[in-house]
C-alpha positions as CSV (number, residue, x, y, z in Angstrom):
1,M,-136.5,-106.3,26.1
2,D,-139.6,-104.4,25.5
3,A,-143.3,-105.4,25.6
4,G,-144.3,-106.6,22.2
5,S,-147.6,-107.9,21.1
6,L,-150.6,-107.3,23.4
7,N,-154.3,-108.0,23.0
8,S,-156.2,-104.8,22.5
9,S,-158.8,-104.0,25.1
10,S,-160.6,-101.4,23.0
11,N,-164.3,-101.0,23.8
12,L,-165.0,-100.8,20.1
13,K,-164.1,-104.4,19.5
14,G,-167.0,-106.6,18.7
15,Q,-168.9,-103.9,17.0
16,S,-169.5,-103.6,13.3
17,R,-166.6,-101.4,12.1
18,Y,-165.2,-100.5,8.8
19,P,-161.5,-99.6,8.2
20,L,-160.6,-95.9,8.1
21,Q,-164.2,-94.6,8.7
22,E,-164.4,-91.3,10.6
23,Q,-165.7,-91.6,14.1
24,L,-168.8,-89.5,14.8
25,L,-170.4,-88.9,18.2
26,Q,-173.8,-90.7,18.5
27,R,-176.7,-88.3,19.1
28,R,-178.7,-89.3,22.2
29,N,-182.5,-89.6,22.4
30,S,-184.2,-86.3,22.3
31,K,-185.6,-86.8,25.8
32,E,-182.1,-87.5,27.1
33,N,-180.5,-84.5,25.3
34,L,-182.4,-81.7,27.1
35,D,-180.5,-79.0,29.0
36,R,-180.9,-79.1,32.7
37,F,-180.5,-76.2,35.1
38,I,-178.4,-77.2,38.1
39,P,-178.6,-74.6,41.0
40,N,-175.5,-73.6,42.8
41,R,-176.4,-72.8,46.4
42,S,-173.0,-71.2,47.1
43,A,-173.8,-68.5,44.6
44,M,-177.2,-67.6,46.1
45,D,-177.8,-64.6,48.5
46,F,-180.5,-66.0,50.8
47,D,-180.9,-62.8,52.8
48,Y,-181.6,-60.8,49.7
49,A,-184.0,-63.4,48.3
50,H,-185.9,-63.6,51.6
51,F,-186.3,-59.8,51.7
52,M,-187.6,-59.7,48.1
53,L,-190.1,-62.5,48.6
54,T,-191.5,-61.0,51.9
55,E,-191.2,-57.2,52.0
56,G,-189.4,-56.2,48.9
57,M,-192.2,-57.3,46.6
58,E,-194.8,-55.5,48.7
59,G,-193.4,-52.1,47.8
60,K,-193.2,-53.2,44.2
61,E,-196.8,-54.4,44.0
62,N,-198.3,-51.6,46.1
63,P,-196.0,-48.5,46.2
64,A,-198.7,-46.2,47.5
65,V,-199.2,-47.9,50.8
66,I,-195.6,-47.8,52.0
67,S,-195.2,-45.7,55.2
68,P,-192.2,-43.3,55.8
69,S,-190.9,-45.5,58.6
70,R,-191.1,-48.6,56.4
71,E,-189.3,-46.7,53.5
72,A,-186.5,-45.7,55.9
73,Y,-186.2,-49.3,57.1
74,R,-186.0,-50.5,53.5
75,K,-183.1,-48.1,52.7
76,Q,-181.2,-49.2,55.7
77,L,-181.7,-52.8,55.0
78,A,-180.6,-52.3,51.3
79,E,-177.4,-50.6,52.4
80,A,-176.7,-53.4,55.0
81,L,-177.3,-56.2,52.4
82,N,-175.3,-54.3,49.7
83,M,-178.3,-54.3,47.4
84,N,-177.1,-51.3,45.5
85,R,-175.5,-53.5,42.8
86,T,-175.5,-51.1,40.0
87,R,-172.1,-49.7,41.1
88,I,-170.2,-52.9,40.7
89,L,-167.2,-52.5,38.3
90,A,-168.4,-49.0,37.5
91,F,-166.1,-45.9,37.0
92,K,-166.9,-42.6,38.7
93,D,-165.0,-40.8,36.1
94,K,-163.3,-41.7,32.8
95,P,-159.9,-43.4,33.2
96,P,-156.9,-41.1,32.8
97,T,-155.4,-40.9,29.3
98,P,-152.2,-43.1,29.1
99,V,-149.0,-41.2,28.9
100,E,-146.9,-41.9,25.8
101,L,-143.4,-43.0,26.7
102,F,-142.1,-42.3,23.2
103,P,-142.8,-39.4,20.9
104,H,-145.5,-40.2,18.3
105,Q,-143.2,-39.6,15.4
106,H,-140.8,-42.3,16.5
107,S,-143.5,-44.9,17.5
108,S,-143.5,-46.5,14.1
109,S,-139.8,-47.3,14.1
110,F,-140.1,-49.5,17.3
111,N,-143.0,-51.8,17.9
112,P,-142.1,-54.5,20.4
113,V,-145.4,-56.4,19.8
114,K,-144.8,-56.7,16.1
115,S,-141.1,-57.4,16.4
116,A,-141.6,-60.4,18.7
117,K,-142.5,-63.6,16.8
118,S,-146.0,-64.6,17.4
119,R,-146.4,-67.9,19.3
120,R,-147.9,-70.8,17.2
121,N,-151.2,-72.1,18.3
122,I,-150.9,-75.9,18.8
123,P,-154.4,-77.6,18.9
124,Q,-154.7,-79.9,21.9
125,T,-157.0,-82.4,20.2
126,S,-156.8,-84.4,17.0
127,E,-158.5,-82.8,14.0
128,R,-159.7,-86.2,12.7
129,T,-160.1,-89.7,14.0
130,L,-160.5,-92.9,11.9
131,D,-161.3,-96.4,12.9
132,A,-158.4,-98.9,12.5
133,P,-159.8,-102.3,13.4
134,D,-157.5,-105.3,13.7
135,L,-154.4,-103.1,14.1
136,V,-151.7,-105.4,15.5
137,D,-150.6,-104.0,18.9
138,D,-146.9,-104.9,18.6
139,F,-144.1,-102.5,19.5
140,Y,-141.6,-104.0,17.1
141,L,-143.6,-103.6,13.9
142,N,-143.9,-100.6,11.5
143,L,-147.5,-100.5,10.1
144,L,-148.0,-96.9,9.1
145,D,-146.4,-94.6,6.4
146,W,-147.4,-91.5,4.5
147,G,-146.1,-91.3,0.9
148,S,-145.0,-88.4,-1.2
149,S,-148.2,-88.6,-3.3
150,N,-150.2,-87.7,-0.1
151,V,-151.6,-91.2,0.3
152,L,-151.3,-92.9,3.7
153,A,-150.8,-96.6,4.0
154,I,-151.8,-98.6,7.1
155,A,-151.7,-102.4,7.7
156,L,-154.7,-103.8,9.6
157,G,-154.2,-107.5,10.2
158,N,-153.7,-109.3,6.9
159,S,-154.8,-106.2,4.8
160,V,-153.2,-103.0,3.6
161,Y,-155.5,-100.0,3.2
162,L,-154.7,-96.7,1.4
163,W,-156.3,-93.4,2.6
164,D,-156.0,-90.5,0.1
165,A,-155.5,-87.3,2.1
166,S,-156.5,-85.1,-0.8
167,N,-160.1,-86.4,-0.9
168,G,-160.5,-88.7,2.1
169,S,-161.2,-91.8,0.0
170,T,-160.2,-95.3,1.2
171,S,-159.2,-98.3,-0.8
172,E,-158.0,-101.8,-0.1
173,L,-154.6,-102.5,-1.7
174,V,-154.2,-106.2,-0.7
175,T,-155.3,-108.9,1.7
176,I,-152.9,-111.8,2.1
177,D,-153.5,-115.3,3.2
178,D,-153.4,-116.3,6.9
179,E,-150.5,-118.6,6.4
180,I,-148.1,-115.8,5.3
181,G,-149.7,-113.0,7.4
182,P,-150.1,-110.8,9.2
183,V,-148.5,-107.7,7.5
184,T,-145.6,-106.7,9.7
185,S,-144.3,-103.5,7.9
186,V,-145.2,-101.0,5.2
187,N,-143.0,-98.3,3.5
188,W,-143.6,-96.1,0.5
189,A,-140.9,-95.7,-2.1
190,P,-139.7,-92.1,-2.8
191,D,-141.9,-91.8,-5.9
192,G,-145.0,-92.2,-3.8
193,R,-146.4,-94.8,-6.2
194,H,-144.6,-98.0,-5.2
195,I,-144.9,-99.6,-1.8
196,A,-143.1,-102.4,0.0
197,I,-145.0,-104.7,2.3
198,G,-143.1,-106.9,4.8
199,L,-144.8,-110.2,5.9
200,N,-144.7,-112.5,8.8
201,N,-143.3,-115.4,6.7
202,S,-140.1,-113.4,5.9
203,E,-141.1,-112.3,2.4
204,V,-141.4,-108.8,1.0
205,Q,-143.9,-107.8,-1.6
206,L,-143.6,-104.8,-4.0
207,W,-146.8,-103.2,-5.2
208,D,-147.8,-100.6,-7.7
209,S,-150.5,-98.6,-5.9
210,A,-151.7,-96.7,-9.0
211,A,-152.2,-99.9,-11.1
212,N,-153.2,-101.9,-7.9
213,R,-151.0,-104.9,-8.9
214,Q,-148.1,-106.8,-7.4
215,L,-144.8,-106.3,-9.1
216,R,-142.6,-108.9,-7.4
217,T,-141.8,-110.8,-4.2
218,L,-138.4,-110.7,-2.6
219,R,-137.5,-114.0,-1.1
220,G,-134.4,-115.4,0.7
221,C,-133.6,-112.2,2.6
222,H,-134.6,-113.4,6.1
223,R,-135.5,-116.4,8.1
224,S,-138.4,-114.8,10.0
225,R,-140.8,-111.8,9.9
226,V,-139.7,-108.5,8.3
227,G,-140.7,-105.8,10.8
228,S,-138.8,-102.8,9.4
229,L,-138.3,-101.3,5.9
230,A,-136.4,-98.3,4.6
231,W,-136.0,-97.0,1.0
232,N,-132.9,-95.3,-0.4
233,N,-133.7,-94.5,-4.0
234,H,-133.8,-97.9,-5.7
235,I,-132.4,-99.8,-2.7
236,L,-134.9,-101.3,-0.3
237,T,-133.4,-102.1,3.1
238,T,-135.1,-104.8,5.2
239,G,-134.7,-105.7,8.8
240,G,-135.8,-109.0,10.2
241,M,-136.4,-110.8,13.5
242,D,-133.3,-112.8,12.6
243,G,-131.2,-109.7,13.4
244,Q,-130.0,-109.3,9.8
245,I,-130.3,-106.1,7.6
246,I,-130.4,-106.6,3.8
247,N,-130.0,-104.1,1.0
248,N,-132.1,-105.1,-2.0
249,D,-131.7,-103.6,-5.4
250,V,-135.2,-103.9,-6.7
251,R,-134.1,-103.3,-10.3
252,I,-132.2,-106.5,-10.7
253,R,-133.1,-110.2,-10.5
254,S,-130.5,-111.1,-7.8
255,H,-131.7,-108.3,-5.5
256,I,-129.5,-108.9,-2.4
257,V,-126.5,-106.6,-2.8
258,E,-125.3,-106.0,0.8
259,T,-125.8,-107.7,4.2
260,Y,-125.3,-105.9,7.5
261,R,-124.9,-108.2,10.6
262,G,-124.5,-106.7,14.1
263,H,-127.8,-107.1,15.9
264,Q,-128.4,-110.1,18.1
265,Q,-132.1,-109.7,18.2
266,E,-135.0,-108.3,16.0
267,V,-134.3,-105.2,14.0
268,C,-137.3,-102.9,14.7
269,G,-136.0,-99.5,13.5
270,L,-134.4,-98.5,10.2
271,K,-133.8,-95.0,8.9
272,W,-131.5,-93.7,6.1
273,S,-130.0,-90.3,6.5
274,P,-131.2,-87.5,4.1
275,S,-128.0,-87.8,2.1
276,G,-128.5,-91.6,1.7
277,Q,-125.0,-92.3,2.9
278,Q,-125.6,-93.5,6.4
279,L,-128.1,-96.0,7.8
280,A,-129.2,-96.1,11.4
281,S,-130.6,-99.3,12.8
282,G,-132.2,-100.1,16.2
283,G,-132.9,-103.5,17.7
284,N,-134.5,-105.4,20.5
285,D,-130.9,-106.0,21.8
286,N,-130.9,-102.3,23.0
287,V,-128.2,-101.4,20.4
288,I,-128.0,-98.8,17.7
289,H,-125.7,-99.2,14.7
290,I,-124.7,-96.6,12.2
291,W,-123.7,-98.0,8.8
292,D,-121.9,-96.2,6.0
293,R,-123.0,-97.0,2.5
294,S,-119.7,-96.0,0.9
295,V,-117.9,-98.9,2.7
296,A,-120.6,-101.5,2.1
297,S,-119.4,-104.7,0.4
298,S,-121.4,-107.4,-1.3
299,N,-118.5,-109.9,-0.9
300,S,-118.2,-109.8,2.9
301,V,-120.3,-108.8,5.9
302,T,-120.1,-105.0,6.3
303,Q,-118.7,-103.6,9.5
304,W,-120.7,-100.9,11.3
305,L,-119.4,-97.4,11.5
306,H,-120.6,-96.9,15.1
307,R,-122.1,-99.2,17.7
308,L,-124.1,-97.3,20.3
309,E,-125.0,-99.2,23.5
310,D,-126.3,-96.5,25.9
311,H,-130.0,-97.4,25.7
312,T,-131.2,-100.0,28.2
313,S,-134.3,-101.2,26.2
314,A,-135.3,-101.8,22.7
315,V,-134.7,-99.0,20.2
316,K,-137.4,-98.6,17.6
317,A,-137.7,-94.8,17.4
318,L,-135.1,-93.2,15.1
319,A,-135.1,-89.8,13.3
320,W,-132.4,-88.0,11.4
321,C,-132.4,-84.2,11.9
322,P,-133.4,-82.3,8.7
323,F,-131.4,-79.2,9.6
324,Q,-128.2,-80.9,10.9
325,S,-127.1,-83.8,8.8
326,N,-124.9,-85.5,11.4
327,L,-127.6,-85.4,14.2
328,L,-129.6,-88.6,15.0
329,A,-132.3,-88.8,17.6
330,S,-133.3,-92.2,19.2
331,G,-135.9,-93.3,21.7
332,G,-135.8,-96.3,24.1
333,G,-138.6,-98.6,25.1
334,G,-140.3,-99.1,28.4
335,G,-137.2,-100.1,30.3
336,D,-135.3,-97.0,29.1
337,R,-137.7,-94.2,28.4
338,T,-135.1,-91.8,27.2
339,I,-134.5,-89.7,24.0
340,K,-130.8,-89.5,23.1
341,F,-129.1,-87.4,20.5
342,W,-126.0,-88.6,18.7
343,N,-123.2,-87.2,16.6
344,A,-123.2,-89.6,13.7
345,H,-119.7,-88.6,12.7
346,T,-118.1,-89.3,16.0
347,G,-120.6,-91.6,17.6
348,S,-120.7,-89.5,20.8
349,C,-124.0,-89.0,22.8
350,L,-124.8,-85.3,22.9
351,N,-127.7,-85.3,25.2
352,S,-130.1,-87.6,27.0
353,I,-133.6,-86.8,28.3
354,D,-135.8,-89.0,30.5
355,T,-139.3,-88.8,29.2
356,G,-140.9,-90.9,31.9
357,S,-142.6,-93.4,29.5
358,Q,-141.9,-95.7,26.6
359,V,-140.8,-93.9,23.5
360,C,-142.5,-95.5,20.4
361,A,-141.7,-93.0,17.6
362,L,-139.9,-89.8,16.8
363,L,-140.5,-87.1,14.2
364,W,-138.6,-83.8,13.5
365,N,-140.5,-80.7,12.4
366,K,-139.3,-79.9,8.9
367,N,-139.9,-76.1,9.4
368,E,-138.9,-75.5,13.0
369,R,-136.3,-76.8,15.4
370,E,-138.7,-79.1,17.2
371,L,-139.0,-82.8,17.9
372,L,-142.2,-84.8,18.4
373,S,-142.3,-88.0,20.4
374,S,-145.1,-90.6,20.9
375,H,-145.3,-92.6,24.0
376,G,-146.9,-95.6,25.8
377,F,-147.9,-96.2,29.4
378,T,-149.0,-94.3,31.3
379,Q,-150.3,-91.3,29.4
380,N,-150.1,-92.6,25.8
381,Q,-149.4,-89.0,24.7
382,L,-147.6,-87.0,22.1
383,T,-144.9,-84.6,23.4
384,L,-143.6,-81.7,21.4
385,W,-140.1,-80.6,22.4
386,K,-138.1,-77.5,21.6
387,Y,-134.6,-78.3,20.3
388,P,-131.9,-78.1,21.7
389,S,-133.3,-76.9,25.0
390,M,-135.8,-79.9,25.1
391,V,-138.4,-77.8,26.8
392,K,-141.9,-79.2,26.5
393,M,-144.0,-77.1,24.2
394,A,-147.2,-79.2,24.3
395,E,-148.5,-82.6,25.3
396,L,-151.3,-84.0,23.2
397,T,-153.6,-86.7,24.6
398,G,-156.5,-88.6,23.1
399,H,-155.3,-92.2,22.5
400,T,-156.2,-94.7,25.2
401,S,-153.4,-97.1,24.4
402,R,-149.7,-96.7,23.5
403,V,-149.1,-94.7,20.4
404,L,-147.0,-97.2,18.4
405,F,-146.8,-95.7,15.0
406,M,-146.4,-92.1,13.7
407,T,-145.8,-90.5,10.3
408,Q,-146.1,-87.0,8.8
409,S,-147.7,-85.6,5.7
410,P,-145.4,-84.7,2.7
411,D,-145.6,-81.0,3.6
412,G,-144.5,-81.7,7.1
413,C,-147.5,-80.0,8.8
414,T,-149.9,-82.9,9.7
415,V,-148.9,-85.9,11.8
416,A,-150.8,-89.2,11.8
417,T,-150.7,-91.6,14.7
418,A,-152.0,-95.2,15.2
419,A,-152.3,-96.8,18.5
420,G,-153.3,-100.0,20.2
421,D,-156.8,-98.6,20.8
422,E,-157.4,-99.3,17.1
423,T,-157.8,-95.6,16.1
424,L,-155.9,-93.5,13.5
425,R,-155.6,-89.8,14.5
426,F,-154.5,-86.7,12.7
427,W,-152.9,-83.8,14.5
428,N,-152.1,-80.3,13.2
429,V,-149.1,-80.1,15.6
430,F,-146.4,-78.7,13.4
431,G,-148.6,-75.9,11.8
432,A,-148.3,-74.4,8.4
433,P,-144.9,-73.3,7.2
434,E,-144.3,-69.5,6.9
435,V,-144.6,-68.3,3.4
436,S,-141.5,-66.2,2.6
437,K,-142.3,-63.0,0.8
438,P,-140.7,-62.7,-2.7
439,A,-137.7,-60.5,-2.8
440,P,-138.5,-57.1,-4.4
441,K,-137.4,-56.8,-8.0
442,A,-134.4,-54.5,-8.5
443,N,-135.0,-51.5,-10.6
444,P,-133.3,-52.0,-13.9
445,E,-130.7,-49.4,-14.9
446,P,-131.7,-47.0,-17.7
447,F,-131.0,-48.3,-21.2
448,S,-129.9,-51.7,-19.7
449,H,-130.9,-53.4,-22.9
450,V,-128.5,-51.3,-24.9
451,N,-124.9,-52.6,-25.0
452,R,-123.2,-49.3,-25.6
453,I,-124.2,-45.7,-26.3
454,R,-122.2,-43.8,-28.8
């Protein structure tokens, strides 16, 4: 069992804060912002300084009164104190011309510098930080999602806010009543316009973000809060604290079409495969299930395809690989701390890596073979791994509490993270995708527009 809800100890609490406002450093008083010179005694040459203050300056002020014996003494003292400092890092002659190892005419055919792929620069700090007051610090919830229309949704207490990444504008979508709140999950539909909102009272609301109106409420799915959501075209899959997983067809009145039972505790992770055929679910019972949509039945409870029990703590972090359809990555909570890789066809564990801290979320790079993980105690960091070697490429720090939620922009380049420190941070960790050069046009054959020449 993993640590769930915690009271945030952010030092920003109690201050007047507005949701999704960019944090700016406060300018200090002008008297407090002056530069100070701090001497470094270890870098001082006291012998040289004493000589210049006593005898060295006499010759500079009055060169005509220096006796030959005093001049000889001055030269000997200068050599002893190494005062001839103009020769430091100075060449006597020009450096020799480098010898070419290859003839000049063949140098253009082999260039090892250009042939090697340049290493991507990964910024170590977040490029933007927004305030996220009243963010619920609960490991089992899913309160952040970035839609295909480039709008990010975040649940803060009883409210859902939208942040438009194209212009940086913020709007409030909905604030629910205390008796049915707080908001426990948010997830965009594939069209980037409709959004599902899971509530603490077991209901799920569907909203049209463009029209800013509620479309319907899904009731009767669960007996307690809905902490996880996942869309598969017109099917909205919901996971509850009651351990049930429900497929809801939002187009019809009787929306419950399939029920998956297998978890004994809260379902905190749900992810559909890119093909939409397989669903991965993770729970507070330390179990992962893989379900096959083709064998789902509305008449009886569907049996799972694989039941994976290798984790020793709650499994919330799930991510299907974009370049290998049968590869699933999962992350365990504070009592497990591992990232595991699974063959979804056979159910076998391919690899397991001990990260040393709670794994809260996982994201694959859409353009490179890389995996990003977010963590809790003790460093609250993001770790970028190279797959399949699982060599650490970078560790990004900045959050002061566990990084509970993570999502990426539609183009796959920017990652947004939200943590218990009530901040929302944006990281340029995956970089811009390489633009492929268009293939050169083939030269058309002469008279290609003529069918036959007589």
